[in-house]
DONUZA-197972 format. One record per residue (C-alpha): residue in one letter; z, y, x. Coordinates in steps of 0.05 Angstrom, whole numbers, plus 5000, padded with zeros to 4 digits. Each point is the difference from the previous one (the first is absolute). Last residue first. Layout:
N
<pt residuo="a" zz="Z" yy="Y" xx="X"/>
...
END
This chain:
149
<pt residuo="l" zz="5082" yy="5094" xx="5356"/>
<pt residuo="t" zz="4928" yy="5011" xx="4979"/>
<pt residuo="g" zz="4972" yy="4929" xx="5000"/>
<pt residuo="t" zz="5011" yy="4994" xx="4926"/>
<pt residuo="s" zz="5048" yy="4942" xx="5008"/>
<pt residuo="i" zz="5030" yy="4975" xx="4935"/>
<pt residuo="v" zz="5075" yy="4994" xx="5013"/>
<pt residuo="f" zz="5044" yy="4943" xx="4975"/>
<pt residuo="l" zz="5068" yy="4982" xx="4972"/>
<pt residuo="p" zz="5008" yy="4934" xx="4964"/>
<pt residuo="s" zz="5042" yy="5003" xx="4936"/>
<pt residuo="t" zz="5063" yy="4959" xx="4985"/>
<pt residuo="s" zz="5048" yy="5041" xx="5042"/>
<pt residuo="k" zz="5067" yy="4964" xx="5009"/>
<pt residuo="s" zz="4982" yy="4960" xx="5062"/>
<pt residuo="s" zz="4982" yy="5061" xx="5041"/>
<pt residuo="k" zz="5066" yy="5033" xx="4982"/>
<pt residuo="k" zz="5043" yy="4941" xx="5022"/>
<pt residuo="h" zz="4964" yy="4992" xx="5068"/>
<pt residuo="m" zz="5006" yy="5074" xx="5015"/>
<pt residuo="n" zz="5074" yy="5004" xx="4984"/>
<pt residuo="k" zz="5033" yy="5018" xx="5066"/>
<pt residuo="r" zz="4938" yy="5032" xx="5030"/>
<pt residuo="y" zz="4988" yy="5044" xx="4938"/>
<pt residuo="w" zz="5074" yy="5017" xx="4993"/>
<pt residuo="g" zz="5001" yy="5024" xx="5072"/>
<pt residuo="d" zz="4935" yy="5039" xx="4992"/>
<pt residuo="s" zz="5027" yy="5036" xx="4939"/>
<pt residuo="i" zz="4964" yy="4989" xx="4934"/>
<pt residuo="w" zz="4941" yy="5035" xx="4967"/>
<pt residuo="s" zz="4980" yy="4970" xx="4933"/>
<pt residuo="p" zz="4934" yy="4981" xx="4967"/>
<pt residuo="r" zz="5002" yy="4962" xx="4934"/>
<pt residuo="d" zz="4982" yy="4926" xx="4999"/>
<pt residuo="t" zz="5055" yy="4982" xx="4949"/>
<pt residuo="a" zz="5040" yy="4964" xx="5055"/>
<pt residuo="t" zz="4993" yy="5064" xx="5040"/>
<pt residuo="l" zz="4941" yy="5013" xx="5046"/>
<pt residuo="i" zz="5016" yy="5025" xx="5069"/>
<pt residuo="l" zz="4985" yy="5062" xx="5042"/>
<pt residuo="r" zz="5044" yy="5014" xx="5060"/>
<pt residuo="r" zz="5046" yy="5060" xx="5011"/>
<pt residuo="k" zz="4991" yy="5038" xx="5066"/>
<pt residuo="d" zz="5027" yy="5065" xx="4969"/>
<pt residuo="n" zz="4943" yy="5051" xx="5005"/>
<pt residuo="e" zz="4946" yy="4953" xx="5026"/>
<pt residuo="r" zz="5001" yy="4946" xx="4946"/>
<pt residuo="v" zz="4991" yy="4932" xx="5034"/>
<pt residuo="h" zz="4951" yy="4950" xx="4969"/>
<pt residuo="g" zz="5036" yy="4933" xx="4990"/>
<pt residuo="l" zz="4955" yy="4979" xx="4943"/>
<pt residuo="l" zz="4929" yy="5023" xx="5008"/>
<pt residuo="v" zz="4968" yy="5069" xx="4998"/>
<pt residuo="p" zz="4932" yy="5029" xx="4982"/>
<pt residuo="k" zz="4995" yy="5075" xx="5017"/>
<pt residuo="w" zz="4989" yy="5050" xx="4943"/>
<pt residuo="f" zz="4979" yy="5068" xx="5027"/>
<pt residuo="q" zz="5023" yy="5068" xx="5025"/>
<pt residuo="g" zz="4963" yy="5033" xx="5058"/>
<pt residuo="k" zz="4951" yy="4954" xx="5035"/>
<pt residuo="e" zz="5002" yy="5020" xx="5074"/>
<pt residuo="s" zz="5068" yy="5035" xx="5002"/>
<pt residuo="t" zz="5031" yy="4941" xx="4962"/>
<pt residuo="e" zz="5034" yy="4997" xx="4933"/>
<pt residuo="t" zz="5030" yy="4946" xx="4956"/>
<pt residuo="w" zz="5004" yy="4977" xx="4928"/>
<pt residuo="i" zz="5017" yy="4926" xx="5007"/>
<pt residuo="w" zz="4957" yy="4944" xx="4972"/>
<pt residuo="m" zz="5021" yy="4935" xx="4966"/>
<pt residuo="q" zz="4962" yy="4940" xx="4971"/>
<pt residuo="v" zz="5032" yy="4945" xx="4958"/>
<pt residuo="g" zz="4969" yy="4934" xx="4980"/>
<pt residuo="k" zz="4935" yy="4968" xx="4976"/>
<pt residuo="p" zz="5019" yy="5006" xx="4926"/>
<pt residuo="s" zz="5003" yy="5075" xx="5013"/>
<pt residuo="k" zz="5056" yy="5046" xx="5022"/>
<pt residuo="h" zz="4993" yy="5068" xx="5032"/>
<pt residuo="w" zz="5055" yy="5040" xx="5034"/>
<pt residuo="f" zz="4985" yy="5070" xx="5027"/>
<pt residuo="i" zz="5059" yy="5018" xx="5045"/>
<pt residuo="d" zz="5028" yy="5069" xx="5016"/>
<pt residuo="g" zz="5013" yy="5015" xx="5073"/>
<pt residuo="l" zz="4970" yy="5069" xx="4999"/>
<pt residuo="r" zz="5013" yy="5030" xx="4932"/>
<pt residuo="l" zz="4965" yy="4999" xx="4932"/>
<pt residuo="e" zz="5045" yy="5036" xx="4949"/>
<pt residuo="d" zz="4950" yy="5054" xx="4984"/>
<pt residuo="h" zz="4948" yy="4949" xx="4979"/>
<pt residuo="s" zz="4930" yy="5030" xx="5008"/>
<pt residuo="t" zz="4996" yy="4965" xx="5068"/>
<pt residuo="l" zz="4997" yy="4933" xx="4965"/>
<pt residuo="d" zz="4930" yy="4979" xx="5023"/>
<pt residuo="p" zz="4994" yy="4928" xx="4978"/>
<pt residuo="p" zz="5026" yy="4943" xx="5042"/>
<pt residuo="s" zz="4953" yy="4959" xx="5044"/>
<pt residuo="v" zz="4956" yy="4939" xx="4996"/>
<pt residuo="l" zz="5041" yy="4978" xx="4940"/>
<pt residuo="p" zz="5014" yy="4928" xx="4979"/>
<pt residuo="e" zz="4975" yy="4976" xx="4932"/>
<pt residuo="t" zz="5031" yy="4986" xx="4931"/>
<pt residuo="s" zz="5039" yy="5064" xx="5001"/>
<pt residuo="t" zz="5069" yy="5028" xx="5017"/>
<pt residuo="s" zz="5024" yy="5066" xx="5030"/>
<pt residuo="p" zz="5067" yy="5026" xx="5021"/>
<pt residuo="f" zz="5009" yy="5067" xx="5037"/>
<pt residuo="w" zz="5058" yy="4995" xx="5047"/>
<pt residuo="a" zz="5062" yy="5037" xx="5024"/>
<pt residuo="t" zz="5056" yy="4964" xx="5038"/>
<pt residuo="y" zz="5061" yy="5042" xx="5012"/>
<pt residuo="p" zz="5043" yy="5030" xx="5055"/>
<pt residuo="r" zz="5055" yy="5045" xx="4973"/>
<pt residuo="e" zz="4989" yy="5075" xx="4998"/>
<pt residuo="q" zz="4968" yy="4992" xx="4931"/>
<pt residuo="q" zz="5067" yy="4975" xx="4975"/>
<pt residuo="s" zz="5022" yy="5073" xx="5001"/>
<pt residuo="k" zz="5069" yy="5015" xx="5027"/>
<pt residuo="g" zz="5060" yy="4997" xx="4952"/>
<pt residuo="k" zz="5045" yy="4965" xx="5050"/>
<pt residuo="r" zz="4979" yy="5008" xx="5072"/>
<pt residuo="g" zz="5057" yy="4969" xx="5039"/>
<pt residuo="s" zz="4976" yy="4929" xx="4990"/>
<pt residuo="f" zz="4927" yy="5016" xx="5015"/>
<pt residuo="a" zz="5006" yy="4998" xx="5076"/>
<pt residuo="l" zz="5046" yy="4940" xx="5000"/>
<pt residuo="k" zz="4954" yy="4962" xx="4953"/>
<pt residuo="e" zz="4940" yy="5020" xx="5043"/>
<pt residuo="e" zz="5032" yy="4969" xx="5062"/>
<pt residuo="d" zz="5017" yy="4936" xx="4961"/>
<pt residuo="t" zz="4927" yy="4996" xx="4977"/>
<pt residuo="l" zz="4984" yy="5024" xx="4930"/>
<pt residuo="q" zz="4961" yy="4958" xx="4951"/>
<pt residuo="c" zz="4937" yy="5038" xx="4982"/>
<pt residuo="l" zz="4995" yy="5038" xx="4935"/>
<pt residuo="r" zz="4942" yy="4981" xx="4955"/>
<pt residuo="t" zz="4940" yy="5041" xx="4980"/>
<pt residuo="k" zz="4940" yy="4991" xx="4955"/>
<pt residuo="q" zz="4940" yy="5046" xx="5001"/>
<pt residuo="s" zz="4951" yy="5003" xx="4943"/>
<pt residuo="f" zz="4928" yy="4979" xx="5000"/>
<pt residuo="r" zz="4955" yy="5012" xx="4939"/>
<pt residuo="s" zz="4989" yy="5072" xx="5020"/>
<pt residuo="p" zz="4961" yy="4977" xx="5062"/>
<pt residuo="d" zz="4943" yy="4973" xx="4956"/>
<pt residuo="a" zz="4970" yy="4942" xx="5038"/>
<pt residuo="d" zz="4926" yy="5006" xx="5018"/>
<pt residuo="g" zz="5014" yy="5004" xx="5075"/>
<pt residuo="s" zz="5039" yy="4936" xx="4999"/>
<pt residuo="e" zz="4944" yy="4949" xx="5005"/>
<pt residuo="m" zz="5018" yy="4932" xx="4974"/>
END
């Protein structure tokens, strides 16, 4: 399925707070009443269809789109994920990612939950529970290569 013909307004962002590391718990413990937006979170745009995507649609019209957001697509063939990223050569674009991808700003790793939703977890938690998490996901994860990575 081509993604260029998808209407960007049909996609809405989902968010979920990340589990705090021990260091983050200490940092946030004395900050009662502070915005939850300051806490690390997973943000993604979910999509489903009968076919895989070559690439996500252009979502730059969404005000909430931020670097590090995930585009998550599920089809009967499995789950595909891309991260909204930026380089000096390409500007901002969707880059295909696989499980274990490291988020630059806090070094969390990308996993799929038992319900196949994306989530960023600490590196320590990832290494400790990697075998458990990979066995819980029921969908294969894949990338369709376009030769433009």
